[in-house]
Structures are given as C-alpha cells and as structure tokens.
C-alpha positions as CSV (number, residue, x, y, z in Angstrom):
1,M,138.3,-74.1,44.6
2,L,137.0,-71.3,46.8
3,A,140.5,-69.8,46.9
4,W,140.8,-70.0,43.1
5,L,137.3,-68.4,42.8
6,G,138.3,-65.5,45.0
7,L,141.5,-64.8,43.0
8,C,139.8,-65.0,39.7
9,I,136.9,-62.7,40.8
10,V,139.5,-60.0,41.8
11,L,141.3,-60.4,38.5
12,Y,138.0,-60.4,36.5
13,Y,136.9,-57.0,37.9
14,L,140.4,-55.6,37.5
15,W,140.4,-56.5,33.8
16,R,136.9,-55.2,33.5
17,A,137.8,-51.8,35.1
18,L,140.7,-51.5,32.6
19,R,138.4,-52.4,29.7
20,L,140.6,-55.3,28.6
21,A,139.5,-58.5,27.0
22,N,138.6,-60.6,30.0
23,P,140.1,-64.2,30.0
24,W,139.3,-64.9,33.6
25,P,135.9,-66.8,33.3
26,R,137.7,-69.3,30.9
27,V,140.7,-69.5,33.2
28,F,138.6,-70.0,36.2
29,L,136.4,-72.8,34.7
30,G,139.5,-74.5,33.2
31,G,141.1,-74.3,36.6
32,I,138.1,-75.9,38.3
33,A,138.3,-78.8,35.8
34,W,142.0,-79.2,36.6
35,I,141.4,-79.1,40.4
36,A,138.7,-81.8,40.0
37,G,141.3,-84.0,38.3
38,V,140.0,-83.8,34.8
39,E,142.5,-84.5,32.0
40,V,141.0,-83.2,28.7
41,T,142.1,-84.4,25.3
42,L,140.9,-82.7,22.1
43,S,139.9,-84.7,19.0
44,G,139.2,-82.7,15.8
45,A,139.1,-78.9,15.7
46,Q,136.7,-76.3,16.8
47,S,135.2,-74.4,13.9
48,Q,135.9,-70.7,13.6
49,G,132.7,-69.9,11.7
50,R,131.7,-69.6,8.1
51,G,132.8,-67.1,5.5
52,G,135.8,-66.1,7.6
53,L,133.5,-64.8,10.4
54,R,134.3,-65.8,14.0
55,G,131.8,-67.8,16.0
56,V,130.4,-71.3,16.6
57,F,127.4,-72.9,18.3
58,L,128.5,-76.1,20.0
59,L,125.8,-78.7,20.5
60,A,126.9,-81.3,23.1
61,N,125.8,-84.3,24.9
62,H,125.5,-83.8,28.7
63,V,126.9,-86.3,31.3
64,S,128.1,-84.4,34.3
65,W,128.7,-81.0,35.9
66,I,132.3,-81.5,34.8
67,D,131.2,-80.9,31.2
68,I,130.9,-77.2,31.7
69,P,134.3,-76.4,33.2
70,A,136.0,-78.8,30.7
71,I,134.4,-77.2,27.6
72,A,134.9,-73.7,28.9
73,G,138.5,-74.3,29.6
74,A,139.2,-75.8,26.2
75,T,137.1,-73.4,24.1
76,G,136.3,-70.3,26.1
77,S,132.6,-71.0,25.4
78,A,129.7,-69.3,27.1
79,F,126.6,-71.5,27.8
80,V,122.8,-71.6,27.4
81,A,121.1,-72.5,30.6
82,H,117.5,-72.9,31.8
83,D,116.1,-69.7,33.3
84,G,115.4,-71.5,36.6
85,L,119.1,-71.1,37.4
86,A,118.7,-67.3,37.1
87,A,116.6,-67.3,40.3
88,I,119.6,-68.4,42.3
89,G,121.4,-65.2,43.1
90,P,125.0,-66.2,43.6
91,L,124.8,-68.7,40.7
92,R,123.3,-66.0,38.4
93,W,126.1,-63.7,39.3
94,L,128.8,-66.2,38.4
95,C,126.9,-67.2,35.2
96,D,126.6,-63.6,34.1
97,M,130.4,-63.3,34.2
98,N,130.7,-65.9,31.5
99,D,127.9,-64.4,29.3
100,T,125.4,-67.3,30.1
101,V,122.2,-67.0,28.1
102,F,119.1,-68.0,30.1
103,V,116.4,-69.6,28.0
104,A,112.8,-69.5,29.1
105,R,111.5,-72.5,27.1
106,H,107.8,-71.8,27.5
107,D,107.9,-68.0,27.1
108,R,107.6,-67.3,23.4
109,A,107.5,-63.5,24.1
110,S,111.1,-63.7,25.4
111,V,112.6,-65.3,22.3
112,G,113.6,-61.9,20.8
113,R,115.5,-61.0,24.0
114,Q,117.2,-64.4,24.0
115,V,118.3,-64.0,20.4
116,E,120.0,-60.7,21.3
117,Q,121.7,-62.4,24.3
118,V,122.9,-65.2,22.0
119,R,124.5,-62.7,19.6
120,E,126.1,-60.8,22.5
121,A,127.6,-64.0,23.9
122,I,129.0,-65.0,20.6
123,R,130.6,-61.5,20.1
124,D,132.2,-61.7,23.6
125,T,133.4,-65.4,23.6
126,G,133.3,-66.6,20.0
127,A,131.5,-69.8,21.1
128,L,128.2,-70.7,22.7
129,T,127.5,-74.3,24.0
130,I,124.0,-75.8,24.3
131,F,123.1,-79.2,25.8
132,P,120.0,-80.1,23.8
133,E,119.2,-83.1,26.0
134,G,118.1,-80.6,28.6
135,T,119.6,-82.7,31.4
136,T,122.4,-85.2,32.1
137,S,122.2,-88.7,30.7
138,D,124.2,-91.9,31.5
139,G,126.6,-91.1,28.7
140,T,126.2,-94.5,27.0
141,D,123.4,-93.2,24.8
142,L,121.6,-89.9,24.1
143,L,118.3,-88.6,25.3
144,P,116.1,-86.9,22.6
145,F,117.4,-83.4,21.7
146,K,114.8,-80.7,22.5
147,S,114.6,-78.3,19.6
148,S,112.9,-75.8,22.0
149,L,116.3,-75.2,23.5
150,L,117.5,-74.1,20.1
151,S,114.8,-71.5,19.5
152,A,117.3,-68.6,20.1
153,L,119.4,-70.0,17.2
154,D,116.6,-69.9,14.7
155,P,117.5,-68.3,12.3
156,I,121.2,-68.8,12.7
157,P,123.2,-65.5,12.6
158,V,125.1,-65.1,9.4
159,G,128.6,-66.5,9.4
160,I,128.1,-68.6,12.6
161,A,128.9,-72.3,12.4
162,V,127.0,-75.0,14.2
163,Q,129.2,-77.9,15.4
164,P,128.2,-81.1,17.3
165,I,130.6,-82.1,20.1
166,W,130.8,-85.5,21.8
167,L,132.0,-85.6,25.4
168,D,133.5,-89.0,25.8
169,Y,134.5,-90.3,29.3
170,G,135.5,-93.7,28.0
171,K,135.2,-96.8,30.1
172,E,134.4,-94.8,33.2
173,T,131.4,-93.0,31.8
174,A,129.0,-94.8,34.2
175,D,131.0,-93.7,37.2
176,I,131.1,-90.1,36.1
177,A,127.5,-89.7,35.0
178,W,125.2,-87.6,37.2
179,I,121.8,-89.3,36.9
180,G,118.8,-90.6,38.8
181,E,118.2,-89.4,42.3
182,E,121.8,-88.7,43.3
183,P,121.9,-85.2,44.8
184,G,124.2,-82.7,43.1
185,L,126.5,-82.3,46.2
186,D,126.9,-86.0,46.5
187,N,128.0,-86.3,42.9
188,F,130.3,-83.4,43.2
189,L,132.0,-84.9,46.3
190,R,132.2,-88.3,44.7
191,I,134.0,-87.0,41.7
192,L,136.5,-85.0,43.9
193,A,137.1,-88.1,46.0
194,R,138.5,-90.1,43.1
195,A,142.0,-91.3,43.5
196,R,142.6,-91.4,39.7
197,P,142.0,-88.7,37.1
198,V,138.9,-88.2,35.0
199,M,139.8,-88.8,31.4
200,L,137.7,-86.8,29.0
201,T,138.0,-86.5,25.2
202,L,136.2,-83.7,23.5
203,H,135.4,-84.9,20.0
204,F,134.7,-81.9,17.7
205,L,132.6,-83.3,14.9
206,P,132.2,-81.8,11.4
207,P,130.1,-78.6,11.4
208,L,126.5,-79.0,10.1
209,T,125.8,-78.0,6.6
210,G,123.0,-77.9,4.0
211,E,119.5,-78.9,5.0
212,A,120.6,-79.5,8.6
213,L,120.7,-75.7,9.0
214,T,117.1,-75.2,7.9
215,N,115.6,-74.6,11.3
216,R,115.9,-75.6,15.0
217,K,114.3,-79.0,14.4
218,T,116.7,-80.0,11.7
219,L,119.6,-78.7,13.8
220,A,118.5,-80.8,16.7
221,A,118.0,-84.0,14.6
222,A,121.3,-83.6,12.6
223,A,123.4,-82.9,15.7
224,R,122.0,-85.8,17.6
225,D,122.6,-88.1,14.6
226,A,126.2,-87.0,14.3
227,I,126.9,-87.7,18.0
228,V,125.1,-91.0,17.9
229,Q,127.3,-92.1,14.9
230,A,130.5,-90.9,16.6
231,M,129.5,-93.0,19.7
232,G,129.1,-96.0,17.4
233,R,125.5,-96.5,18.2
C-alpha cells in the first residue's frame, strides 16, 4: 500500500502540473480496496444529476474503513468528514487531494464556507459521499442519521441529485464491521489478514424526490428509510 501511495502521489502531482483532469485519487483509493481484498459488485446505477446537470450526493451507511476506498474506486466520489481529521497533518494532506469537505458540526459561522467547498468538490469529482450516521455501525441496522452533517447541502444546489446507497457486506458483515473499542489499527490488520476476499455490494437506490428534498431533516429521514427498506428491516 505504501508503494502504491508513493507511485500515485508522483502521478497526481505530474497530472496537476500539466493541468490535466486528475484521476489518481480515485485510482489510488480503488487500488487500496483491491489490495485489501475487496471485491465490489454494483447494483443499480449512480445518478448523474437532475435536468441533465452532472452531480450527485450519495448518502451511505457506514460499516468499515473499507467503505471509503470502495466507494471512491467505484464512483470517483469525494467525501464529507468531521473537521477533527483536518488536525492530523498527513491525513489532511491526503484528504485534500480527493477534495474532502471538512464539516464543523457545531460552528454555524462556517456553514457558508462549507457550502462553497461542497460545490467545489461536486464540480471536481461529480459525486460527494456523506455518512449521516456520523460513525460506523455493526452493519445489521442503522444508527440515527444526523441531519447536522447535511447542513452544507441545505439548500441543495440546482441540478444535483441526492441518492441513498446501501453498503452490503452480506453474511460477513459482523466480521467486517469496525465497532466498539477495537482500535483502528487492529481492525485494519484484521481485515488484511483475511484469507478470503471481502465481498461488498454497493446498492444504488432510487434518488430522492419531492418532499424528501425539502431540507436537511427530510433528506436524512428519507435516505435512512430507503436504506432500511433495502436492508429488509
């Protein structure tokens, strides 16, 4: 993974110097998923936006660190993350390469800046993923969706679709989930030590429409309901 990171960083800055569309964040993250043994299957189709305009907000359940490289590799999506990650220098540097939007949940004065970052990320990548649970769950059910994480999407930019996505690890969900007091490094090494691949299906559910798009609270409720129904709960 470190060798792959080094190669992709070199190519990223080369493409940036040449002012070319930069595929390397997506290629890097997709490669990390592959190295980790993740086999991704797609169900349904990613929306391309409304009214012929390009762009989609993906609202996903969150089970493992694997979610991020798998989604990025499949869609090219950027991500919304808690601003606490921005304090970690090397991680902030890597996140910035993929147009990560850092959200300060309790700083209302920063909402305007976050909205502009959201629009920029959509322009650059065409997709932006948010994990409204705010943390990982055991994958068998959903935690409440925190509408505060969707504040930068309220109001939704014209022409941008909002689409729920269910990350389904099948029968091995409990073995994959990163929950409880398990340290992140332990979970990372445990996943890499598996002798069999991680089977993950990304279910792209129908984009939200109508009253679901009214505000961030209706977005959160409608997206959660759609994923719960897809899970058969």
